[in-house]
C-alpha positions as CSV (number, residue, x, y, z in Angstrom):
1,M,11.9,47.6,-19.5
2,S,14.0,44.6,-20.3
3,G,15.9,44.9,-17.0
4,K,12.6,44.9,-15.0
5,S,11.4,41.8,-17.0
6,D,14.7,40.0,-16.2
7,W,14.3,40.8,-12.5
8,T,10.8,39.5,-12.4
9,L,11.8,36.3,-14.2
10,R,14.7,35.7,-11.8
11,R,12.4,36.4,-8.8
12,L,9.8,33.9,-10.2
13,I,12.6,31.3,-10.7
14,Y,13.9,31.8,-7.1
15,W,10.4,31.5,-5.7
16,S,9.7,28.4,-7.7
17,V,13.0,26.7,-6.7
18,G,12.4,27.7,-3.1
19,L,8.9,26.3,-3.1
20,G,10.0,23.1,-4.7
21,L,12.8,22.6,-2.2
22,G,10.4,23.4,0.6
23,L,7.9,20.7,-0.6
24,V,10.8,18.2,-0.9
25,V,11.9,18.9,2.7
26,L,8.3,18.8,4.0
27,T,7.5,15.4,2.4
28,C,10.8,14.0,3.5
29,L,10.0,15.0,7.1
30,Q,6.5,13.6,6.7
31,V,7.7,10.2,5.6
32,A,10.6,10.1,8.1
33,A,8.2,10.8,10.9
34,V,5.9,7.9,10.0
35,R,8.8,5.5,10.3
36,F,8.5,6.0,14.1
37,I,4.9,7.3,14.6
38,N,1.9,5.1,13.7
39,P,-0.5,7.2,11.6
40,P,-4.0,7.6,13.2
41,F,-5.6,7.4,9.7
42,T,-4.8,7.5,6.0
43,A,-5.6,9.7,3.1
44,I,-7.9,7.0,1.7
45,M,-9.8,6.9,5.0
46,L,-10.1,10.7,5.0
47,R,-11.5,10.6,1.5
48,D,-14.0,7.9,2.4
49,R,-15.0,9.9,5.5
50,F,-16.3,12.7,3.4
51,F,-17.3,11.1,0.1
52,S,-18.4,7.5,1.0
53,E,-22.1,6.8,1.7
54,A,-21.1,4.3,4.4
55,P,-20.0,5.8,7.8
56,V,-16.3,5.8,8.2
57,E,-14.6,6.3,11.6
58,L,-11.1,7.9,11.5
59,G,-9.0,5.6,13.6
60,L,-6.8,2.5,13.2
61,D,-6.6,-0.4,15.6
62,W,-2.8,-0.6,15.2
63,V,-1.0,-3.9,15.9
64,P,2.9,-4.1,15.8
65,L,4.3,-6.5,13.2
66,A,5.4,-8.9,15.9
67,K,1.8,-9.4,16.8
68,I,0.5,-10.0,13.3
69,S,0.3,-13.6,12.1
70,P,3.2,-14.4,9.8
71,H,0.6,-16.4,7.8
72,L,-1.0,-13.1,6.8
73,A,2.3,-11.5,5.8
74,R,3.2,-14.5,3.6
75,A,-0.3,-14.6,2.1
76,V,-0.3,-10.9,1.2
77,L,3.2,-11.1,-0.3
78,A,2.3,-14.3,-2.2
79,A,-0.8,-12.6,-3.6
80,E,0.5,-9.0,-4.1
81,D,4.3,-8.8,-4.2
82,Q,6.4,-11.9,-4.1
83,R,9.7,-10.0,-4.7
84,F,9.0,-7.4,-2.0
85,Y,12.2,-8.0,0.0
86,D,14.3,-8.0,-3.2
87,H,13.2,-4.8,-5.1
88,R,13.6,-1.2,-4.2
89,G,10.0,-0.1,-4.5
90,F,9.3,-1.0,-8.1
91,D,9.1,-4.6,-9.5
92,W,10.6,-4.1,-13.0
93,T,10.0,-7.8,-13.8
94,E,6.2,-7.4,-13.2
95,I,6.2,-4.0,-15.0
96,R,7.8,-5.6,-18.1
97,I,5.3,-8.5,-18.0
98,A,2.4,-6.0,-17.7
99,V,3.6,-3.9,-20.6
100,T,4.1,-7.0,-22.8
101,A,0.6,-8.2,-21.9
102,G,-0.9,-4.8,-22.8
103,R,0.9,-4.8,-26.2
104,Q,-0.4,-8.2,-27.0
105,G,-4.0,-7.2,-26.1
106,R,-4.2,-9.4,-23.1
107,P,-6.0,-8.3,-19.9
108,L,-3.8,-5.9,-17.9
109,R,-2.4,-7.3,-14.7
110,G,-1.5,-5.2,-11.7
111,A,2.2,-4.4,-11.2
112,S,2.0,-2.2,-8.1
113,T,4.3,-3.3,-5.2
114,I,3.4,-3.2,-1.5
115,S,5.6,-0.1,-1.3
116,Q,3.6,1.7,-4.0
117,Q,0.3,0.6,-2.5
118,T,1.4,1.9,0.9
119,A,2.4,5.2,-0.5
120,R,-0.9,5.6,-2.3
121,T,-3.0,4.6,0.7
122,L,-1.2,6.6,3.2
123,F,-0.5,9.9,1.5
124,L,-2.4,10.2,-1.8
125,W,-5.8,9.6,-3.5
126,P,-7.1,6.9,-5.9
127,G,-7.0,7.7,-9.6
128,R,-5.2,7.2,-12.8
129,S,-3.9,10.7,-13.6
130,W,-0.3,11.2,-14.4
131,V,0.1,13.6,-11.5
132,R,-1.1,11.0,-9.0
133,K,1.1,8.4,-10.5
134,A,4.2,10.7,-10.4
135,L,3.5,11.5,-6.8
136,E,3.0,7.8,-6.0
137,A,6.4,7.0,-7.5
138,Y,8.0,9.9,-5.6
139,Y,6.6,8.8,-2.2
140,T,7.6,5.2,-3.0
141,V,11.2,6.3,-3.4
142,L,11.0,8.1,-0.1
143,L,9.5,5.1,1.7
144,E,12.2,2.8,0.5
145,L,14.8,5.5,1.4
146,F,13.6,6.2,5.0
147,W,11.9,2.9,6.1
148,P,13.1,-0.6,6.5
149,K,11.1,-3.2,4.6
150,N,9.4,-4.6,7.7
151,R,8.1,-1.1,8.6
152,I,6.6,-0.8,5.1
153,L,4.9,-4.2,5.5
154,E,3.7,-3.3,9.0
155,V,2.1,0.0,7.8
156,Y,0.6,-1.8,4.8
157,L,-1.0,-4.5,6.9
158,N,-2.4,-2.0,9.3
159,T,-3.8,0.4,6.7
160,A,-4.9,-1.7,3.8
161,E,-8.6,-1.6,2.9
162,W,-10.4,-4.9,3.5
163,G,-14.0,-3.9,3.0
164,V,-16.4,-1.0,3.1
165,G,-15.2,1.1,6.0
166,L,-12.8,-1.7,7.0
167,Y,-9.2,-0.7,7.3
168,G,-6.2,-2.8,8.6
169,A,-5.6,-6.4,9.4
170,P,-6.8,-6.2,13.0
171,A,-10.3,-4.9,11.9
172,A,-10.5,-7.4,9.1
173,A,-9.6,-10.4,11.3
174,K,-12.2,-9.3,13.8
175,K,-14.9,-8.7,11.2
176,Y,-14.5,-11.8,9.1
177,F,-13.2,-14.4,11.6
178,D,-13.9,-12.9,15.1
179,R,-10.3,-13.3,16.2
180,S,-7.2,-11.2,16.5
181,A,-4.7,-10.6,13.6
182,T,-2.2,-12.6,15.7
183,R,-4.3,-15.8,15.6
184,L,-5.1,-15.9,11.9
185,T,-4.6,-19.3,10.3
186,A,-3.0,-19.9,6.9
187,D,-6.4,-20.5,5.3
188,Q,-7.9,-17.4,6.8
189,A,-4.9,-15.3,5.8
190,A,-5.1,-16.5,2.2
191,G,-8.8,-15.7,2.1
192,L,-8.0,-12.1,3.2
193,A,-5.1,-11.7,0.8
194,V,-7.1,-12.6,-2.3
195,I,-9.8,-10.0,-1.8
196,L,-7.3,-7.1,-1.6
197,P,-7.7,-6.1,-5.3
198,A,-11.4,-5.5,-4.9
199,P,-12.2,-5.5,-1.1
200,K,-15.5,-3.7,-1.5
201,R,-16.9,-6.3,-3.8
202,R,-15.4,-9.4,-2.3
203,S,-15.4,-11.3,1.0
204,P,-13.3,-14.2,2.3
205,S,-16.4,-16.0,3.3
206,K,-18.0,-15.7,-0.1
207,L,-15.3,-16.4,-2.7
208,T,-16.2,-16.7,-6.4
209,R,-14.8,-19.7,-8.3
210,G,-12.0,-17.6,-9.7
211,T,-11.1,-16.1,-6.3
212,A,-11.2,-19.5,-4.7
213,A,-8.8,-20.8,-7.3
214,R,-6.6,-17.8,-6.6
215,K,-6.7,-18.6,-2.9
216,E,-5.5,-22.2,-3.6
217,F,-2.6,-20.7,-5.6
218,V,-1.7,-18.4,-2.7
219,L,-1.8,-21.2,-0.2
220,K,0.7,-23.2,-2.3
221,Q,3.0,-20.2,-2.6
222,M,3.0,-19.2,1.0
223,P,5.6,-21.8,2.2
224,L,8.0,-20.4,-0.4
225,I,7.7,-16.8,0.9
226,R,10.6,-15.8,3.1
227,L,10.3,-13.3,5.9
228,P,13.8,-12.1,6.7
229,D,14.3,-10.5,10.1
230,W,10.7,-11.2,11.1
231,P,10.2,-10.0,14.7
232,N,9.8,-12.8,17.3
233,H,6.4,-13.5,18.6
């Protein structure tokens, strides 16, 4: 009886290890493929397609990084992740600041990087469960391993949510300013960047006093944001 139990346990371990290795290989191939293939839609779009009251079309108006205004790249980095080109997916400085603020009872501040947000938008679902957070960290590591920084930024700008049923910088530029993402001005780019934390409740044309002040901060920070190896226009 003991021998049969040992055999069953070993078989269960082998199957578990095999399944785990298979999932690792599958997700690595998934992330590696998106380095070269532009995704037609994201996991967030798929969720909204079936669970949002507003109609959502599955499709992205993809624009290469070279055709996106560098003003928008600088504005988004100034607002969301100023150390994007210096970290490896996790901004430990911001994480320490957020942890300290939480311990002191101050309002929590976001510490998610562009890499983390891209992983969450592209492959996962919104939520605060530990499972989702662990998967987000895992995919973030894969993104930083397989993609150059400019590819991460390109995917982020083309997939970020900028309003109800509004995904990607090209759609946002057309909706709010009736122009292409290539022709966004610094002021327009800053307006788009500051609504990212709550795009369904905010609009760059109707900023609250607090968001308007945030926009002024972003505009002052933008000239300080470097864009290494930015593709030529």
